[in-house]
C-alpha positions as CSV (number, residue, x, y, z in Angstrom):
1,X,0.0,0.0,0.0
2,X,1.4,3.4,-0.9
3,X,2.1,6.0,1.7
4,X,-0.6,8.4,0.6
5,X,-3.4,5.8,1.0
6,X,-2.1,4.7,4.4
7,X,-1.9,8.3,5.6
8,X,-5.5,9.0,4.5
9,X,-6.9,5.9,6.1
10,X,-5.3,6.9,9.4
11,X,-7.1,10.3,9.0
12,X,-10.4,8.6,8.2
13,X,-10.0,6.4,11.3
14,X,-9.6,9.5,13.5
15,X,-12.8,11.0,12.1
16,X,-14.8,7.8,12.9
17,X,-13.0,7.2,16.3
18,X,-11.7,3.9,15.0
19,X,-8.3,2.3,15.3
20,X,-6.0,2.3,12.3
21,X,-6.3,-1.5,12.1
22,X,-10.1,-1.3,12.0
23,X,-10.0,1.3,9.2
24,X,-7.6,-0.9,7.2
25,X,-9.8,-3.9,7.7
26,X,-12.8,-1.8,6.4
27,X,-10.8,-0.6,3.4
28,X,-9.9,-4.3,2.5
29,X,-13.5,-5.3,3.0
30,X,-14.8,-2.6,0.7
31,X,-12.2,-3.6,-1.9
32,X,-13.1,-7.3,-1.7
33,X,-16.8,-6.6,-2.0
34,X,-16.3,-4.6,-5.1
35,X,-13.9,-7.1,-6.7
36,X,-10.9,-4.6,-6.7
37,X,-7.4,-5.8,-7.0
38,X,-5.3,-4.0,-4.4
39,X,-2.1,-4.9,-6.2
40,X,-3.2,-2.5,-8.9
41,X,-2.4,1.1,-8.1
42,X,-5.5,2.5,-10.0
43,X,-7.8,0.1,-8.2
44,X,-6.2,1.0,-4.8
45,X,-7.4,4.6,-5.5
46,X,-10.9,3.4,-6.4
47,X,-11.1,1.5,-3.1
48,X,-10.0,4.6,-1.3
49,X,-12.7,6.7,-3.0
50,X,-15.3,4.1,-1.9
51,X,-13.9,4.1,1.6
52,X,-14.2,7.9,1.8
53,X,-17.9,7.6,0.7
54,X,-18.4,5.1,3.5
55,X,-16.9,7.5,6.1
56,X,-19.0,10.4,4.8
57,X,-22.1,8.3,5.1
58,X,-21.2,7.2,8.6
59,X,-20.5,10.8,9.7
60,X,-23.7,12.1,8.2
61,X,-25.8,9.4,9.9
62,X,-24.1,10.0,13.2
63,X,-24.4,13.8,13.2
64,X,-27.5,15.4,14.5
65,X,-28.5,18.8,13.1
66,X,-27.8,21.5,15.6
67,X,-29.5,24.8,15.4
68,X,-27.5,27.9,16.3
69,X,-28.9,31.1,17.7
70,X,-27.1,33.3,15.3
71,X,-27.8,34.1,11.7
72,X,-25.3,32.4,9.4
73,X,-22.4,30.0,9.9
74,X,-18.7,30.3,10.5
75,X,-16.7,28.2,7.9
76,X,-13.2,27.5,6.8
77,X,-12.0,26.6,3.4
78,X,-10.8,28.0,0.1
79,X,-12.2,29.5,-3.1
80,X,-11.8,27.3,-6.1
81,X,-12.7,30.0,-8.5
82,X,-14.8,33.1,-9.0
83,X,-17.1,33.8,-11.9
84,X,-17.3,37.4,-13.2
85,X,-19.8,39.7,-11.6
86,X,-22.7,40.2,-14.0
87,X,-25.5,42.8,-14.1
88,X,-28.5,40.5,-14.5
89,X,-30.7,43.4,-15.2
90,X,-28.7,44.5,-18.3
91,X,-30.0,41.7,-20.5
92,X,-33.5,42.2,-19.3
93,X,-33.4,45.9,-20.1
94,X,-32.0,45.3,-23.6
95,X,-34.7,42.6,-24.3
96,X,-37.4,44.9,-22.9
97,X,-36.4,47.8,-25.1
98,X,-36.2,45.6,-28.2
99,X,-39.6,44.1,-27.5
100,X,-41.2,47.4,-26.7
101,X,-40.0,49.0,-29.9
102,X,-41.5,46.0,-31.8
103,X,-44.8,45.9,-30.0
104,X,-45.3,48.3,-27.1
105,X,-48.9,47.2,-26.4
106,X,-48.0,43.6,-25.8
107,X,-45.2,44.5,-23.5
108,X,-47.4,46.9,-21.5
109,X,-50.3,44.4,-21.2
110,X,-47.9,41.7,-20.1
111,X,-47.1,43.9,-17.1
112,X,-43.4,44.0,-18.0
113,X,-43.3,47.8,-17.9
114,X,-45.1,51.0,-16.9
115,X,-45.4,54.0,-19.1
116,X,-44.7,57.5,-17.8
117,X,-45.4,60.7,-19.5
118,X,-44.6,64.3,-18.4
119,X,-47.8,66.3,-18.0
120,X,-48.6,69.7,-16.4
121,X,-49.5,67.8,-13.2
122,X,-46.2,65.9,-13.1
123,X,-45.1,62.5,-14.1
124,X,-48.2,60.4,-14.9
125,X,-47.6,56.7,-14.6
126,X,-49.8,54.0,-16.2
127,X,-49.4,50.3,-15.6
128,X,-51.4,47.1,-15.7
129,X,-52.0,45.5,-12.3
130,X,-54.0,42.2,-12.2
131,X,-55.4,43.0,-15.7
132,X,-56.5,46.5,-15.0
133,X,-54.8,49.8,-16.1
134,X,-54.0,52.0,-13.1
135,X,-52.9,55.6,-13.5
136,X,-51.1,57.7,-10.9
137,X,-49.0,60.9,-10.7
138,X,-45.6,60.2,-9.2
139,X,-43.2,62.8,-7.8
140,X,-40.1,61.6,-9.7
141,X,-38.8,59.1,-12.2
142,X,-37.2,55.9,-10.7
143,X,-33.5,55.5,-11.7
144,X,-34.4,52.5,-13.8
145,X,-36.6,54.5,-16.2
146,X,-35.8,54.4,-20.0
147,X,-36.6,57.3,-22.2
148,X,-38.4,56.1,-25.4
149,X,-39.4,59.4,-26.9
150,X,-39.5,63.1,-25.8
151,X,-41.2,63.4,-22.4
152,X,-42.1,59.7,-22.3
153,X,-40.4,56.8,-20.5
154,X,-40.9,53.2,-19.7
155,X,-40.0,51.6,-16.4
156,X,-39.2,47.9,-16.2
157,X,-41.5,46.1,-13.7
158,X,-41.4,42.9,-11.7
159,X,-44.4,41.0,-13.2
160,X,-44.0,37.8,-11.1
161,X,-47.0,37.5,-8.8
162,X,-45.8,34.5,-6.8
163,X,-42.8,32.3,-6.4
164,X,-42.6,28.6,-7.2
165,X,-43.0,28.0,-3.5
166,X,-46.4,29.5,-3.7
167,X,-45.4,32.6,-1.6
168,X,-46.6,35.9,-3.0
169,X,-44.0,38.2,-4.4
170,X,-43.9,41.5,-2.4
171,X,-42.1,43.2,-5.3
172,X,-44.9,42.4,-7.8
173,X,-45.8,45.5,-9.9
174,X,-42.8,47.5,-8.5
175,X,-39.9,48.9,-10.6
176,X,-37.0,46.6,-11.1
177,X,-33.6,48.1,-10.1
178,X,-31.5,49.8,-12.7
179,X,-28.7,47.3,-12.1
180,X,-28.4,44.1,-10.0
181,X,-25.0,42.5,-9.9
182,X,-24.6,38.8,-9.1
183,X,-21.5,36.7,-8.8
184,X,-21.2,32.9,-8.3
185,X,-18.1,31.7,-6.4
186,X,-17.1,28.1,-6.2
187,X,-16.0,27.1,-2.7
188,X,-14.7,24.1,-0.8
189,X,-15.3,24.6,2.9
190,X,-16.5,23.1,6.1
191,X,-18.8,24.6,8.6
192,X,-18.0,24.4,12.3
193,X,-18.2,20.7,13.2
194,X,-18.8,19.6,9.6
195,X,-16.7,18.1,6.8
196,X,-15.3,19.7,3.7
197,X,-17.6,19.8,0.7
198,X,-18.3,21.8,-2.4
199,X,-20.6,24.8,-2.2
200,X,-21.8,27.3,-4.7
201,X,-21.5,30.7,-3.1
202,X,-23.9,33.5,-4.3
203,X,-23.2,37.2,-3.9
204,X,-25.3,40.2,-4.7
205,X,-24.7,43.9,-5.6
206,X,-21.9,45.5,-3.5
207,X,-20.6,42.1,-2.2
208,X,-20.6,40.8,-5.8
209,X,-18.7,43.8,-7.2
210,X,-16.2,44.1,-4.3
211,X,-15.4,40.4,-4.0
212,X,-11.6,40.1,-4.6
213,X,-10.7,36.9,-2.6
214,X,-7.8,35.1,-4.1
215,X,-8.5,31.5,-5.2
216,X,-6.7,28.7,-3.4
217,X,-5.9,30.6,-0.3
218,X,-7.2,29.3,3.0
219,X,-9.9,31.6,4.4
220,X,-12.3,32.0,7.4
221,X,-15.7,33.5,6.6
222,X,-19.2,33.8,7.9
223,X,-22.1,33.2,5.4
224,X,-25.6,31.6,5.2
225,X,-25.2,27.9,4.3
226,X,-28.1,25.9,2.8
227,X,-27.3,22.2,3.2
228,X,-30.2,21.0,1.0
229,X,-28.9,23.0,-2.0
230,X,-25.2,22.7,-1.2
231,X,-25.2,26.5,-1.5
232,X,-24.2,29.4,0.6
233,X,-25.0,33.1,0.4
234,X,-23.3,36.3,1.4
235,X,-24.8,38.2,4.3
236,X,-25.0,42.0,3.7
237,X,-22.6,43.8,6.0
238,X,-21.1,40.7,7.4
239,X,-19.6,38.2,5.0
240,X,-17.1,40.6,3.4
241,X,-16.1,41.9,6.9
242,X,-15.7,38.4,8.2
243,X,-13.2,37.3,5.6
244,X,-9.7,36.5,7.0
245,X,-6.8,34.7,5.3
246,X,-5.5,32.0,7.5
247,X,-1.9,32.8,6.5
248,X,-2.3,36.3,8.0
249,X,-3.3,35.1,11.4
250,X,-0.9,34.6,14.3
251,X,-0.4,31.0,15.3
252,X,-1.8,31.6,18.7
253,X,-5.0,33.1,17.3
254,X,-8.0,30.9,18.1
255,X,-9.0,30.9,14.4
256,X,-5.6,29.8,13.1
257,X,-5.5,26.4,11.5
258,X,-2.0,24.9,11.4
259,X,-2.4,21.4,9.8
260,X,-4.0,21.8,6.4
261,X,-5.2,19.1,4.0
262,X,-4.1,19.0,0.4
263,X,-6.2,21.3,-1.8
264,X,-5.7,19.0,-4.8
265,X,-7.0,16.0,-2.8
266,X,-10.1,18.0,-1.7
267,X,-10.7,19.0,-5.3
268,X,-10.8,15.3,-6.2
269,X,-12.9,14.4,-3.2
270,X,-15.5,17.2,-3.4
271,X,-15.7,18.0,-7.2
272,X,-14.8,14.8,-8.9
273,X,-17.8,15.0,-11.3
274,X,-16.4,18.2,-12.9
275,X,-12.9,16.8,-13.5
276,X,-12.0,16.2,-17.2
277,X,-8.9,14.9,-18.9
278,X,-7.4,17.5,-21.1
279,X,-7.0,14.9,-23.9
280,X,-10.8,14.4,-23.8
281,X,-11.9,18.0,-23.2
282,X,-13.8,18.3,-26.4
283,X,-16.0,15.3,-25.6
284,X,-16.5,16.7,-22.0
285,X,-17.5,20.0,-23.4
286,X,-20.1,18.4,-25.8
287,X,-21.5,16.4,-22.9
288,X,-22.0,19.2,-20.4
289,X,-23.4,21.6,-23.0
290,X,-26.0,19.1,-24.0
291,X,-27.1,18.3,-20.4
292,X,-28.6,20.5,-17.8
293,X,-26.6,21.5,-14.7
294,X,-23.5,23.4,-13.8
295,X,-21.2,24.1,-16.8
296,X,-17.9,23.7,-14.9
297,X,-14.7,22.1,-15.8
298,X,-11.5,21.1,-13.8
299,X,-8.5,20.0,-15.8
300,X,-4.8,20.1,-15.7
301,X,-1.9,20.5,-18.1
302,X,1.6,21.9,-18.8
303,X,1.9,25.6,-19.7
304,X,3.3,25.6,-23.3
305,X,3.1,29.4,-23.9
306,X,1.6,32.5,-22.5
307,X,0.7,36.1,-23.6
308,X,0.2,38.4,-20.7
309,X,-0.7,41.4,-22.8
310,X,-4.1,42.5,-21.5
311,X,-6.9,42.4,-24.1
312,X,-8.4,45.9,-24.2
313,X,-11.9,44.7,-24.8
314,X,-12.2,41.8,-22.3
315,X,-9.4,42.6,-19.8
316,X,-8.2,39.0,-20.2
317,X,-4.7,37.5,-20.6
318,X,-4.1,34.1,-22.2
319,X,-2.0,31.0,-21.7
320,X,-2.0,27.7,-23.5
321,X,-1.7,24.2,-21.9
322,X,-1.0,20.8,-23.2
323,X,-1.5,17.4,-21.6
324,X,1.4,16.2,-19.4
325,X,1.1,12.7,-20.6
326,X,0.5,13.4,-24.3
327,X,2.3,11.0,-26.7
328,X,2.5,12.1,-30.3
329,X,5.1,12.3,-33.1
330,X,7.0,15.2,-34.4
331,X,5.1,15.7,-37.7
332,X,2.9,18.8,-37.7
333,X,-0.2,16.7,-38.3
334,X,0.5,14.6,-35.2
335,X,0.7,17.5,-32.8
336,X,-2.7,18.5,-31.3
337,X,-3.8,22.1,-30.7
338,X,-2.9,23.5,-27.3
339,X,-5.9,24.6,-25.2
340,X,-6.2,28.4,-24.7
341,X,-7.1,29.5,-21.2
342,X,-8.5,33.1,-20.9
343,X,-7.5,34.6,-17.6
344,X,-9.3,37.5,-15.9
345,X,-7.5,40.2,-14.0
346,X,-8.5,38.8,-10.6
347,X,-6.5,35.6,-11.1
348,X,-2.8,36.0,-10.4
349,X,-0.2,34.4,-12.7
350,X,2.9,33.8,-10.6
351,X,4.4,31.0,-12.7
352,X,6.0,30.6,-16.1
353,X,6.1,28.3,-19.1
354,X,6.6,24.7,-18.2
355,X,4.6,24.9,-15.1
356,X,2.1,22.1,-14.2
357,X,-1.2,23.7,-13.3
358,X,-4.8,22.8,-12.4
359,X,-7.3,25.0,-14.2
360,X,-10.9,25.6,-13.1
361,X,-13.4,27.4,-15.4
362,X,-16.0,27.0,-18.1
363,X,-15.3,25.5,-21.5
364,X,-16.2,27.3,-24.6
365,X,-16.0,26.5,-28.3
366,X,-16.6,28.9,-31.3
367,X,-17.0,28.4,-35.0
368,X,-14.1,29.1,-37.3
369,X,-14.4,32.1,-39.6
370,X,-13.2,32.7,-43.2
371,X,-11.0,35.6,-44.2
372,X,-14.1,37.8,-44.5
373,X,-15.1,37.1,-40.9
374,X,-18.0,34.8,-41.8
375,X,-18.6,31.8,-39.7
376,X,-17.9,28.4,-41.3
377,X,-20.6,25.8,-40.8
378,X,-19.5,22.8,-38.6
379,X,-15.9,23.9,-38.5
380,X,-14.9,24.5,-34.9
381,X,-12.0,26.1,-33.1
382,X,-10.3,24.1,-30.3
383,X,-12.2,24.1,-27.0
384,X,-10.9,27.0,-24.8
385,X,-11.3,27.7,-21.1
386,X,-12.7,30.8,-19.4
387,X,-10.7,30.6,-16.2
388,X,-12.2,31.1,-12.7
389,X,-9.1,29.9,-10.8
390,X,-5.7,28.3,-11.1
391,X,-3.8,26.0,-8.7
392,X,-0.1,25.6,-9.7
393,X,0.9,22.0,-9.0
394,X,4.5,22.7,-10.0
395,X,5.4,26.4,-10.6
396,X,8.4,26.9,-12.8
397,X,10.2,30.1,-13.9
398,X,8.3,33.5,-13.9
399,X,5.6,34.9,-16.0
400,X,6.6,36.8,-19.1
401,X,5.8,40.3,-17.9
402,X,4.5,42.8,-20.4
403,X,7.1,45.7,-20.5
404,X,6.1,49.0,-22.1
405,X,9.0,51.3,-23.0
406,X,9.2,54.6,-24.9
407,X,11.5,55.3,-27.8
408,X,13.7,57.5,-25.6
409,X,14.2,54.6,-23.1
410,X,15.1,52.2,-25.9
411,X,17.9,54.6,-26.8
412,X,19.3,55.0,-23.3
413,X,22.4,53.0,-24.2
414,X,23.5,55.6,-26.8
């Protein structure tokens, strides 16, 4: 048995309060019941995965749910990756304007907007509520109003009367905000007294815009965790203020955690369903795009080249990765395309070409274009990655920094 498996079995034994011998016996029992050959290294790891599942199930069945008097939960873990903050109202507003320009009566009658005109009495608002047109003079225009012609505006409305739960929507018939930022963060963390697991972490508005936590840094935080959905949510005025990097704490601090598990092992344990071999990433992309659910990908590779010049339009930089275990000839036709990874400004690059990295993000694939810019039917570019986070497994060299110099500086040797 390799040292890694033995070490993990000892850790699992401690969690269950069993002896190391009892845990080893259980590991062998699980392997035997699943016809696994423990002389085979790959099958050893399969047996370990099944043993982890056994331990998780045991812990879950032995743990009673405890209610706390406070609102929210303290947790410890690390960010796997952060998606960009998006204004979810932006698309709604664009769609509303387009639909209103095409057929204003339909949009108005669907309760998607109110119409406001400037009269001698002030701003006169008209909107449909429960099928009836209601008119009212209001003191001012809401900040979400959109001018459609001189002295006439439309105001986007929340036209959802009730939620799927059956509860009525208190915002029904009220103006939608001018902007509403959302950000989804991918997190591996454990609540106090719990075990590590994968959570999707939702942030809104200021918290979404100001979120700048580095991926793969151990953090302490307080948030609202929903066990049924494997999701957690930022608490206004609290979550951002509660964030602390474990590395910045003194060792005698009550929060400080000294012995830390392997982040890579936790990725495998908690997010195995999103892991894809780089050699098979096109098949993985096709599968997840054709199925419902999270469009997330975790893969790894060797950095073959990088371009850190910031794209003026997107703010991204780019690097290319190749499979570490690729085996191909030296003819041009034998060499597969490298996978481009588009990296946003919040992800640091502190490694260079030749580094072995784990990449977390969303796969994307676009159609090729001809020399006139027209899309070519059924001719696809290689799958690329929109990066949410990077974990260097082996960091080599240094990034190729972008250096800007003036003509005068280039002649300083003269």
